[in-house]
C-alpha positions as CSV (number, residue, x, y, z in Angstrom):
1,M,65.2,88.4,75.8
2,Q,68.3,90.5,75.9
3,H,70.8,90.6,73.1
4,E,73.6,89.1,75.2
5,S,71.6,86.0,76.2
6,F,70.3,85.6,72.7
7,S,73.8,85.7,71.3
8,R,75.1,83.2,74.0
9,N,72.2,80.8,73.2
10,T,72.9,81.1,69.5
11,R,76.6,80.4,69.9
12,N,75.8,77.3,72.0
13,Q,73.4,76.0,69.4
14,L,75.9,76.6,66.6
15,R,78.6,74.9,68.6
16,Q,76.3,71.8,69.0
17,V,75.6,71.8,65.3
18,F,79.2,72.0,64.3
19,D,80.3,69.4,66.8
20,A,77.6,67.0,65.4
21,L,78.8,67.8,61.8
22,R,82.5,67.1,62.8
23,E,81.4,63.8,64.3
24,L,79.6,62.8,61.1
25,M,82.5,63.8,58.9
26,T,85.1,61.6,60.7
27,P,85.6,58.4,58.8
28,P,84.6,55.2,60.7
29,E,87.4,53.0,62.0
30,P,88.4,50.3,59.5
31,A,87.3,46.8,60.4
32,K,90.2,44.9,61.9
33,R,91.0,41.5,60.7
34,P,91.2,38.8,63.4
35,I,94.6,37.5,64.3
36,G,95.2,33.8,64.0
37,F,94.6,30.8,61.8
38,V,91.2,29.7,60.5
39,A,91.0,26.0,59.6
40,P,89.5,25.3,56.2
41,K,86.0,23.7,56.3
42,T,86.1,20.0,55.7
43,R,84.0,18.6,52.9
44,K,81.3,16.0,53.7
45,P,81.9,12.6,52.1
46,R,79.4,11.8,49.3
């Protein structure tokens, strides 16, 4: 294996690792609350 191809392969592998780390570091999207009115649950008569 030549030095240039080894270096190129190493750079590609490092790029993949750093891309994966960046993806893991981004915070997840916050859960959105639904829009609208939710009727209260009615109680069953005793």
